[in-house]
C-alpha positions as CSV (number, residue, x, y, z in Angstrom):
1,M,123.5,93.1,135.0
2,T,120.8,90.7,134.5
3,A,118.7,91.5,131.6
4,V,114.8,92.2,132.0
5,F,112.9,90.7,129.2
6,V,109.6,92.3,127.9
7,E,108.0,88.9,127.8
8,N,108.3,88.5,131.5
9,M,106.5,91.8,132.4
10,V,102.8,92.7,132.5
11,A,102.0,94.8,129.2
12,V,98.9,96.5,128.0
13,S,98.1,98.1,124.6
14,L,96.4,101.3,124.8
15,D,94.7,100.3,121.4
16,A,93.3,97.3,123.1
17,I,91.8,99.5,126.0
18,V,90.4,102.0,123.6
19,A,88.7,98.9,121.3
20,V,87.1,97.5,123.9
21,A,85.9,100.9,125.7
22,R,84.3,102.1,122.4
23,L,82.3,98.7,122.4
24,A,81.2,99.4,125.6
25,M,80.1,103.1,125.1
26,A,78.5,102.0,121.8
27,S,76.4,99.2,124.0
28,G,75.1,102.2,126.3
29,D,76.6,100.7,129.5
30,G,77.9,103.1,132.0
31,P,77.8,106.9,132.1
32,H,78.3,108.8,128.8
33,G,82.0,109.4,128.0
34,R,83.4,106.7,130.6
35,A,83.9,103.2,130.6
36,C,85.8,100.6,132.6
37,G,87.0,96.9,132.5
38,F,89.6,94.2,132.1
39,V,92.2,93.7,129.6
40,E,95.0,91.0,129.9
41,G,94.5,90.9,133.8
42,V,94.5,94.8,134.1
43,R,92.2,97.1,135.3
44,W,91.3,100.2,133.1
45,Q,88.9,103.3,133.3
46,L,88.5,105.4,130.1
47,D,87.5,109.1,130.5
48,T,87.0,110.7,126.9
49,D,86.2,114.1,128.3
50,R,89.6,114.2,130.2
51,A,91.3,111.9,127.3
52,V,93.0,109.9,130.1
53,I,93.3,106.1,131.0
54,E,93.5,104.9,134.4
55,I,94.9,101.3,134.8
56,S,96.2,99.3,137.6
57,T,97.5,95.6,138.2
58,R,99.2,93.7,141.0
59,V,102.6,92.6,140.6
60,R,104.3,90.3,143.3
61,G,101.5,91.2,145.8
62,R,101.7,95.0,145.2
63,V,99.1,96.9,143.3
64,H,100.5,99.7,140.7
65,G,98.2,102.2,139.4
66,A,98.9,105.0,136.9
67,T,97.0,107.7,135.0
68,I,98.2,108.3,131.2
69,D,97.2,111.2,129.0
70,I,96.3,109.7,125.6
71,D,96.3,111.0,122.2
72,V,94.9,109.3,119.1
73,R,97.2,109.8,116.1
74,N,96.7,108.7,112.4
75,G,100.0,106.9,110.9
76,L,100.8,104.5,108.0
77,V,98.9,101.7,109.4
78,G,95.7,103.9,110.8
79,A,94.9,105.3,114.1
80,R,96.6,104.6,116.9
81,T,96.2,105.4,120.8
82,L,99.3,106.8,122.2
83,G,100.1,107.7,125.8
84,L,103.1,109.6,127.6
85,C,105.3,107.4,129.9
86,P,103.7,107.7,133.4
87,Q,107.1,106.9,135.0
88,P,108.6,109.7,137.2
89,R,112.3,108.6,136.8
90,C,111.7,108.5,133.0
91,E,114.3,110.8,131.6
92,N,112.6,111.5,128.2
93,P,108.8,110.7,128.3
94,R,107.4,109.9,124.9
95,A,104.5,108.6,123.5
96,V,104.2,104.9,123.3
97,A,101.5,102.3,122.4
98,V,102.2,99.6,125.1
99,L,102.9,100.1,128.5
100,L,105.0,97.9,130.9
101,C,104.5,97.1,134.4
102,G,107.7,96.1,136.8
103,K,108.8,96.7,140.2
104,T,108.8,100.4,139.8
105,G,105.3,100.5,138.5
106,W,103.8,101.5,135.0
107,G,106.3,102.9,132.3
108,C,107.8,102.6,128.8
109,R,110.4,100.0,127.6
110,R,113.1,102.4,127.8
111,C,112.7,103.4,131.4
112,H,112.6,99.9,132.7
113,R,115.7,98.9,130.4
114,A,113.6,95.9,129.1
115,V,114.6,94.2,126.0
116,Y,113.1,91.7,123.8
117,A,114.3,88.0,124.4
118,T,115.1,87.7,120.6
119,T,118.0,90.2,120.8
120,R,120.0,88.1,123.1
121,M,119.3,84.9,120.9
122,T,122.1,83.6,118.6
123,P,121.2,84.2,114.8
124,R,120.5,80.3,114.6
125,R,118.4,80.7,117.6
126,R,116.5,83.4,116.4
127,A,116.0,81.9,113.1
128,A,114.5,78.9,114.8
129,H,112.1,80.8,117.0
130,R,111.2,82.7,113.7
131,A,110.4,79.5,112.1
132,F,108.1,78.2,115.2
133,S,106.1,81.5,115.0
134,V,105.5,80.8,111.3
135,M,104.4,77.3,112.0
136,R,102.0,78.2,114.3
137,E,100.4,80.7,112.1
138,L,100.0,77.9,109.7
139,G,98.4,75.7,112.4
140,A,100.9,73.1,112.7
141,R,100.5,70.8,115.6
142,D,103.8,70.5,116.2
143,P,105.8,74.0,115.6
144,A,109.2,72.0,115.9
145,A,108.6,70.1,112.9
146,F,109.3,73.1,110.5
147,L,111.3,70.9,108.1
148,A,107.9,69.6,106.9
149,P,105.4,72.5,106.4
150,P,101.7,71.9,106.7
151,P,99.2,72.7,104.1
152,K,97.2,75.7,103.6
153,P,94.8,76.3,106.7
154,P,91.2,76.1,105.9
155,G,90.1,80.1,105.2
156,M,93.5,81.4,104.8
157,R,94.1,83.1,101.6
158,W,96.8,81.3,99.0
159,A,98.6,84.8,99.0
160,T,99.1,84.9,102.8
161,Y,100.0,81.0,102.8
162,W,102.7,81.7,100.3
163,V,104.0,84.8,101.9
164,L,104.3,82.6,105.4
165,R,105.9,79.8,103.4
166,A,108.7,82.0,102.2
167,Q,109.2,83.4,105.5
168,L,109.5,79.8,106.7
169,D,112.0,78.9,104.0
170,A,114.3,81.9,104.7
171,A,114.1,81.0,108.6
172,V,115.0,77.3,107.9
173,T,117.8,78.3,105.5
174,A,119.4,81.0,108.3
175,W,118.8,77.9,110.8
176,W,120.9,75.5,108.6
177,T,123.5,78.1,107.9
178,G,124.0,78.6,111.6
179,L,124.4,74.9,111.8
180,E,127.1,74.2,109.2
181,P,130.0,75.8,111.2
182,R,129.1,73.3,114.0
183,L,129.1,70.4,111.9
184,A,132.2,71.5,110.1
185,M,134.1,71.8,113.4
186,S,132.7,68.2,114.3
187,A,134.2,66.9,111.3
188,E,137.2,68.2,111.9
189,R,137.2,67.0,115.3
190,I,136.5,63.5,114.0
191,V,139.6,63.7,111.3
192,A,141.9,64.7,114.4
193,T,140.7,61.7,116.6
194,L,141.3,59.4,113.9
195,E,144.8,60.7,113.1
196,Q,145.6,60.2,116.8
197,H,144.4,56.5,116.6
198,H,146.1,55.6,113.4
199,G,148.9,57.6,113.6
200,H,148.3,59.4,110.2
201,R,148.0,62.9,109.7
202,G,146.2,64.0,106.5
203,D,146.7,67.5,105.1
204,S,144.4,70.2,105.0
205,S,143.0,69.5,101.8
206,E,141.8,66.0,103.1
207,R,140.5,67.7,106.3
208,A,138.2,69.9,103.9
209,D,137.2,67.2,101.9
210,V,135.8,65.6,104.9
211,A,134.1,68.6,106.3
212,K,132.6,69.1,102.7
213,R,131.0,65.7,102.7
214,H,129.7,66.3,105.9
215,R,128.0,69.7,105.0
216,G,126.8,67.8,102.0
217,H,124.2,66.0,103.9
218,L,122.4,69.1,104.9
219,P,119.5,70.1,102.7
220,G,119.5,73.6,101.6
221,V,123.3,74.3,102.4
222,P,125.8,74.8,99.6
């Protein structure tokens, strides 16, 4: 079964809709308690009297719409706008902050059986993905050049910069650690090839020395 990735679906945050709606209502545009607009290509309409959000978007030439009952809850990170999954086939509708739209319409990640792309990555590739993300936050022109971290961007706090640098160092170390077994296998293959050509078969300690010297060229790898 082919995995459905969240990154390939239309997604909308209920918090983003409410934030835009509050600005619209504060400016006095539209009737009292109502607001409408577009967020990330999704048309929405908020009705504060009924505490519902109506959303619609077009996916593959078909328009999908839904009406979501919303509730604002206070949590550790502040107030969040949550809504019940509107998908009829959802076995256990739950309050979510982000809704996804796929072939069957709007719903939560669980009823769409969608997964994040990073969950299907190898540890080494996930570490590289994290390094790219941190490099972009640091304003790097080339996120792939994570072996040369950029200086602190203007306007960024030093505390934030060093936290990101620590995250980058951890991701790069994990990336090198994932690369080490491959280089060790390459070293073993090189030794085996030389033995075949020269008719000499070294013992396991000699092959281990070659692999160790090979790893010794990796910065940050013991």
